[in-house]
C-alpha positions in Angstrom: -9.6 -17.3 14.3 -6.3 -15.5 14.7 -5.3 -12.7 12.3 -1.6 -11.8 12.6 -1.0 -8.2 11.5 -3.4 -5.2 11.6 -2.9 -3.7 8.2 -5.8 -2.9 5.8 -6.4 -6.6 4.8 -6.2 -8.1 8.3 -8.4 -5.4 9.9 -10.9 -5.5 7.1 -11.2 -9.2 7.4 -11.7 -8.8 11.2 -14.4 -6.2 10.7 -16.4 -8.6 8.5 -16.2 -11.6 10.7 -15.9 -10.4 14.3 -19.6 -10.0 14.9 -20.2 -13.7 14.2 -17.0 -15.6 15.2 -14.3 -15.4 17.8 -11.6 -13.3 16.1 -8.3 -12.1 17.6 -5.9 -9.6 15.9 -2.3 -10.1 17.0 -0.2 -7.1 16.1 3.5 -6.5 16.8 3.3 -2.7 17.0 1.3 -0.7 19.5 0.5 1.9 16.8 0.7 1.8 13.0 4.1 2.8 11.7 4.5 6.0 9.6 3.7 5.2 6.0 4.3 7.0 2.7 0.6 7.6 2.3 -1.5 6.0 -0.3 -4.0 7.0 -3.0 -7.2 4.9 -2.7 -9.1 4.7 -6.0 -12.8 5.5 -6.3 -13.8 1.9 -6.8 -12.8 1.2 -3.2 -16.0 2.9 -2.2 -17.9 -0.2 -3.3 -15.7 -2.4 -1.2 -15.9 -0.2 1.9 -19.7 0.0 1.5 -20.0 -3.8 1.3 -17.9 -4.1 4.4 -19.8 -1.5 6.3 -16.8 0.7 6.6 -17.5 3.6 4.2 -19.1 5.9 6.8 -16.1 5.5 9.2 -13.6 6.3 6.4 -15.5 9.3 5.1 -15.6 10.7 8.6 -11.8 10.9 8.7 -11.8 13.8 6.2 -9.0 12.6 3.9 -8.2 14.8 1.0 -10.1 13.9 -2.2 -8.2 12.0 -4.9 -9.4 13.4 -8.1 -7.2 11.7 -10.7 -3.7 11.2 -12.0 -1.2 13.2 -13.9 1.8 11.5 -15.6 4.8 12.2 -17.7 5.7 8.7 -19.0 7.2 7.6 -22.3 7.5 11.3 -23.5 7.7 14.8 -22.2 3.9 15.3 -22.6 1.9 15.7 -19.4 -1.2 13.4 -19.5 -4.2 13.8 -17.3 -6.7 11.2 -16.2 -9.4 12.5 -13.9 -12.3 10.9 -12.1 -14.9 13.5 -13.0 -17.0 10.9 -14.8 -16.3 8.0 -12.5 -19.7 6.8 -11.1 -18.0 6.1 -7.7 -16.9 9.7 -7.3 -13.4 10.7 -6.0 -11.1 8.5 -4.1 -8.9 9.5 -1.1 -5.3 10.6 -0.5 -5.0 8.6 2.8 -3.1 9.2 5.9 -2.1 5.6 5.9 -1.3 5.2 9.7 -4.6 6.9 10.5 -6.5 4.7 8.0 -5.0 1.5 9.6 -5.8 2.7 13.1 -9.4 3.5 12.0 -9.9 0.0 10.6 -8.4 -1.6 13.7 -10.7 0.4 16.0 -13.8 -0.6 14.0 -12.8 -4.2 14.2 -12.4 -3.9 18.0 -15.8 -2.2 18.2 -17.4 -5.1 16.3 -16.1 -7.6 18.7 -12.5 -8.5 17.7 -10.0 -8.9 20.4 -7.0 -6.7 19.5 -3.7 -7.7 21.1 -0.9 -5.2 20.4 2.8 -5.3 21.2 2.7 -9.0 20.6 5.3 -10.5 18.3 4.5 -14.0 17.1 7.6 -16.2 17.2 6.1 -19.6 16.2 3.1 -21.1 14.4 2.5 -24.8 14.7 -0.5 -27.1 14.2 -2.1 -28.4 17.4 -5.3 -30.1 18.4 -7.4 -26.9 18.0 -5.9 -26.2 14.6 -3.0 -23.8 15.2 -0.9 -22.7 18.2 0.8 -19.3 18.0 3.6 -18.6 20.4 4.5 -15.0 21.2 7.8 -13.5 22.3 6.0 -12.4 25.5 5.2 -16.0 26.4 1.6 -15.7 25.5 0.0 -18.6 23.6 -2.9 -18.3 21.2 -4.9 -21.2 19.9 -7.1 -20.9 16.7 -8.9 -23.0 14.2 -7.8 -20.7 11.4 -4.8 -18.5 11.1 -4.5 -15.6 8.7 -1.2 -14.1 7.7 -1.6 -10.3 7.4 2.0 -9.4 8.2 2.8 -7.6 4.9 5.7 -8.3 2.6 7.5 -10.3 5.3 4.8 -13.0 5.2 6.0 -14.1 8.6 3.4 -16.7 9.3 3.6 -18.2 5.8 7.3 -18.6 6.3 6.7 -20.4 9.6 4.3 -22.8 7.8 6.9 -23.5 5.1 6.0 -21.1 2.3 8.2 -18.3 1.0 7.3 -15.3 -1.0 9.0 -14.8 -4.4 10.5 -11.3 -4.8 10.4 -10.1 -8.4 12.2 -6.7 -8.1 14.5 -4.6 -5.9 12.2 -1.6 -6.0 12.2 0.7 -3.0 10.6 4.1 -2.3 12.8 6.9 -0.9 10.3 9.4 0.5 9.6 12.5 2.5 6.6 14.5 3.6 7.1 18.2 3.0 4.9 20.7 4.9 2.9 23.3 3.1 4.8 26.6 2.7 3.4 30.0 3.6 2.0 31.9 0.6 4.9 33.4 -1.4 4.9 36.4 -3.7 3.7 35.5 -7.2 6.9 36.7 -8.8 9.0 34.3 -6.7 6.9 31.3 -7.5 8.6 29.1 -10.0 5.2 27.8 -11.2 4.7 31.2 -12.9 7.9 31.2 -14.8 6.1 29.9 -17.9 8.3 26.9 -18.3 6.7 24.4 -16.0 3.4 22.5 -15.9 1.0 24.9 -14.2 -1.8 22.4 -14.1 0.2 20.6 -11.3 -1.3 23.2 -9.0 -4.4 21.0 -8.9 -4.3 19.7 -5.3 -6.4 16.6 -5.8 -4.2 14.9 -8.3 -1.4 12.3 -7.9 1.5 12.8 -10.1 4.2 10.4 -11.5 7.2 11.3 -13.7 9.7 8.9 -15.0 13.4 9.6 -14.8 16.7 7.8 -15.6 16.9 6.2 -12.1 13.2 5.2 -11.8 10.1 7.4 -11.3 8.9 10.1 -9.0 5.6 10.2 -7.2 3.9 13.1 -5.4 0.5 13.6 -4.0 -1.2 15.9 -1.4 -1.6 14.7 2.2 -2.9 16.5 5.2 -0.9 19.7 5.8 1.6 19.0 3.0 2.7 16.8 0.2 4.4 13.4 0.0 7.3 13.0 -2.5 9.0 9.7 -3.3 11.5 8.4 -5.7 10.9 4.8 -6.8 14.2 3.1 -7.7 16.1 0.0 -7.0 17.7 -0.5 -3.6 21.3 -0.7 -5.1 20.7 2.6 -6.9 20.0 4.6 -3.7 22.9 7.0 -3.3 24.1 8.6 -0.1 22.9 11.9 -1.4 19.3 10.6 -1.6 19.5 9.6 2.1 19.9 13.2 3.2 17.0 15.6 3.2 18.9 18.3 1.3 20.1 15.9 -1.3 16.7 14.3 -1.7 14.9 17.6 -2.1 17.6 18.8 -4.6 17.2 15.6 -6.6 13.4 16.2 -6.7 13.9 19.7 -7.9 15.9 18.5 -10.9 12.7 17.1 -12.3 10.6 19.8 -14.0 7.3 18.1 -13.2 8.1 17.4 -9.5 9.6 20.8 -8.8 6.3 22.3 -10.1 4.3 20.2 -7.7 6.6 21.2 -4.8 6.2 24.9 -5.3 3.7 25.2 -2.5 5.9 23.2 0.0 9.0 24.0 2.0 11.9 21.8 3.1 11.6 20.1 6.5 15.1 20.2 7.9 14.2 18.1 10.9 13.1 15.2 8.8 15.1 12.6 6.9 14.1 10.6 3.9 12.6 7.2 4.7 13.2 4.1 2.6 10.3 1.6 2.3 10.0 -1.7 0.3 8.0 -1.1 -2.9 8.8 -4.3 -4.8 6.5 -6.9 -6.3 6.4 -10.1 -4.3 4.0 -12.9 -4.3 3.3 -16.1 -2.3 3.1 -19.0 -4.9 0.8 -20.8 -2.4 -1.3 -18.2 -0.7 -3.5 -20.6 1.3 -3.6 -24.1 2.6 -5.3 -26.3 5.2 -6.6 -24.0 7.9 -4.6 -20.9 6.8 -4.6 -18.0 4.4 -2.4 -15.0 3.5 -4.0 -11.7 2.7 -2.9 -8.3 1.6 0.8 -7.8 0.9 1.6 -11.1 2.5 -0.2 -12.8 -0.4 0.6 -10.3 -3.2 2.5 -7.1 -2.8 2.1 -4.7 -5.7 4.5 -2.2 -7.3 3.1 1.2 -6.4 3.0 2.1 -10.1 -0.2 0.0 -10.2 -2.0 2.5 -7.8 -3.9 -0.5 -6.5 -2.0 -1.6 -3.3 -4.5 -0.6 -0.6 -7.5 -1.5 -2.9 -6.0 -5.0 -3.5 -5.4 -5.4 0.3 -9.0 -4.6 1.1 -10.2 -6.9 -1.7 -8.2 -9.8 -0.4 -9.7 -9.2 3.0 -13.2 -9.3 1.6 -12.5 -12.4 -0.5 -10.9 -14.3 2.4 -13.8 -13.4 4.7 -16.3 -14.9 2.2 -14.4 -18.2 2.0 -13.7 -18.4 5.7 -17.4 -17.8 6.4 -18.4 -20.5 3.9 -15.9 -23.0 5.5 -17.1 -22.3 9.0 -20.7 -22.8 7.8 -19.5 -26.2 6.5 -20.3 -25.2 2.9 -16.7 -25.7 1.8 -13.6 -27.4 3.0 -10.9 -25.8 5.1 -8.2 -25.8 2.3 -9.3 -22.5 0.8 -8.4 -23.6 -2.7 -10.9 -21.3 -4.5 -9.3 -18.3 -2.7 -5.8 -19.5 -3.6 -6.7 -20.0 -7.3 -8.3 -16.6 -7.5 -5.3 -14.8 -6.1 -3.0 -16.7 -8.5 -5.1 -15.4 -11.4 -5.0 -11.8 -10.1 -1.2 -12.1 -9.8 -0.8 -13.3 -13.4 -3.0 -10.5 -14.8 -1.2 -7.8 -12.6 2.3 -8.9 -13.7 1.3 -8.7 -17.4 -0.1 -5.2 -17.0 2.9 -4.0 -15.0 5.4 -5.3 -17.5 3.5 -3.7 -20.4 3.4 -0.3 -18.6 7.1 -0.3 -17.8 8.0 -1.2 -21.4 6.2 1.9 -22.7 9.0 4.1 -21.2 11.8 3.8 -23.8 13.9 6.9 -23.1 16.5 5.4 -20.8 16.9 1.9 -22.1 20.6 1.7 -21.1 20.0 2.8 -17.5 20.1 -0.1 -15.0 16.6 0.5 -13.6 15.0 0.3 -17.0 17.1 -2.5 -18.4 16.0 -4.7 -15.6 12.3 -4.1 -16.5 12.6 -4.1 -20.3 14.8 -7.1 -21.0 
């Protein structure tokens, strides 16, 4: 079995099957790329426990994710915490470290991990599939799994194309923690801002005319991102000083940033944050998992959870197929993902439509028409 891509879904799948089957992970990068950082919800503990990964993740010491704060649809700050959640807190991940950890566990369980290998072709052969790499290497596998993220590179080679449903991108920076400042110079104590944003364990979103802001604690600092459409990203937002100044124009975000300082050596990054889906996420001898199958808008707060779940679901069906309990077309998996996509799109549309304050702004008109 060949898994192309070593994101959460592909690595989780390898962790589940490598001890019983021959599994190879083929990854273009030698190390995971820097990521915005993700909030992994408490319910992921059940998935990680079922996959035998909970102990490894808990050992990484990620900051606790204790709930969400939002200013959406009005100027009122709303809080939703996880105090009563039976699964306990979630995690504010260091995404690159999280992916590296999963990949290492997969290798320890018996998966062969090939890095710095870009797959350039995927064709059916006598063994099932033949993968050609830019390096000249050739890999043969009975089953191939596309875990290449939003690009869905393997699915495209097979003849399937993802449908992109929005232009959403995340313009983001990581700001380091600032030295403790005198209380009288701290804008949080001016009496005009939301003091409750000092709660370090909360993720925060705040809508604005051009989209919505997100901020959450990460190791040694805080991540800040503006989610907007790619054609609405101004030159000002591409500069660190312009980005930080834009963030400070939002009363909620500036409150959350009070304990950080600008990082003059860094520049904002721009990452895809759009919804995309593969209409046919599986076929004879192949499956797509994670963002390759269904990439979620970050507003859902379910991106990494969904990736882990698709890895678990795909592993169950692959195991059944290899045990000759089902066919190799993976139709049940495909139908399940199509149901998930339909439910997700309905919930996302409903949530965007609850924000009615900027109906004439391009970002919101595109989501409320």
